[in-house]
VOBA-541972 format. One line per 5 residues: number of its first residue (from 1); their letters; for each residue x, y, z of C-alpha. Coordinates in steps of 0.25 Angstrom, whole numbers, plus 2048, in hexadecimal, padded with zeros to 3 digits. Each point is the difference from the previous one (the first is absolute). Layout:
// residues N
NUM	a	X,Y,Z ~ ... .
END
This chain:
// residues 106
1	mipsi	E31,8D3,287 ~ 803,7FF,80F ~ 809,7F4,804 ~ 7F8,7F7,809 ~ 800,7F3,808 .
6	spkel	7F5,7F8,805 ~ 7FE,7FC,80F ~ 804,7F2,7FD ~ 80C,804,7F8 ~ 804,809,80C .
11	haelr	7FE,7F5,80A ~ 80A,7F7,7F8 ~ 80A,80B,7FF ~ 7FF,804,80F ~ 804,7F1,803 .
16	gqnpp	80C,800,7F6 ~ 80E,806,800 ~ 801,80F,7FF ~ 7F1,804,802 ~ 7FB,80D,7FD .
21	tiidv	7FD,80B,80A ~ 7F1,803,801 ~ 7FC,80F,801 ~ 7F2,801,806 ~ 7FA,80E,7FB .
26	reaye	7F3,7FE,808 ~ 7FC,80A,80C ~ 804,7FC,80E ~ 7F2,7FC,804 ~ 7FF,7F6,7F5 .
31	lkist	80D,7F9,806 ~ 7F7,7FD,80C ~ 7F7,7F8,7F8 ~ 80A,7F7,7F8 ~ 80E,800,7FD .
36	lkntv	80C,7F8,7FB ~ 80D,7FE,808 ~ 80C,808,7FD ~ 7FA,80B,7F8 ~ 805,80E,7FF .
41	hipla	7F4,809,802 ~ 800,80D,7F8 ~ 7F2,806,7FE ~ 7FE,804,7F1 ~ 7FE,80F,803 .
46	qlpgh	80E,7FF,807 ~ 807,7F8,7F6 ~ 807,80C,7F9 ~ 806,804,80D ~ 806,7F2,803 .
51	veelt	806,7FD,7F2 ~ 80E,803,804 ~ 7FF,7F6,80C ~ 7FE,7F5,7F5 ~ 80B,7F9,7F8 .
56	kdkky	7FE,801,7F1 ~ 807,7F2,7FD ~ 7F8,7F8,80A ~ 7F4,7F8,7FD ~ 7F2,806,804 .
61	vvmcr	7F2,7FB,800 ~ 7F6,80B,803 ~ 7F3,7FD,807 ~ 7F3,806,805 ~ 7F1,7FB,802 .
66	vggrs	7FD,7FC,7F2 ~ 80B,805,7F7 ~ 7FC,80E,7FB ~ 808,808,80A ~ 80C,7F7,7FE .
71	aqats	7FF,801,7F1 ~ 801,80F,801 ~ 80C,7FE,80A ~ 807,7F6,7F7 ~ 7FE,80A,7F4 .
76	yliqa	806,80B,808 ~ 80C,7F8,805 ~ 803,7FB,7F1 ~ 800,80F,7FC ~ 809,803,80C .
81	gfanv	80A,7F6,7FA ~ 7FD,7F3,807 ~ 802,7F5,7F6 ~ 7FB,7F4,808 ~ 7F3,803,806 .
86	rnltt	7F3,7F9,7FE ~ 7F1,802,804 ~ 7F9,7F5,809 ~ 7F4,7FE,7F7 ~ 7F3,7FF,809 .
91	gingw	808,805,80C ~ 7FF,7FA,80E ~ 7F1,7FC,7FD ~ 805,7F7,7F5 ~ 80B,7FB,809 .
96	aktvd	7F5,7FD,80A ~ 7F8,7F8,7F6 ~ 80B,7F8,7FA ~ 80B,7FF,809 ~ 7FC,802,80F .
101	tsmqe	7F1,7FD,801 ~ 800,803,80F ~ 804,80F,7FD ~ 7F4,809,801 ~ 7FC,807,7F3 .
106	y	7FA,80E,800 .
END
């Protein structure tokens, strides 16, 4: 089972102390449609080449459009030794539906 977090739970954590770092695994063109502030952009296909840039003891939440690619990335990071990584269920579209309704869904 892949550890996960809902958009509302992530919203609360981002407003608290010690918020997680968000890794956005979508493609560059998708960031022009909708994005969250202060994310690290690493497209899913490029993740293996960037793992060494990440810190294994940091808290991460991985996101994509609806949660499929980010689930794959979360699984990959766990296998690479990251202990505190979660998938954003429903992705940025879920965020747009439940947290920021002014954000465009696609």
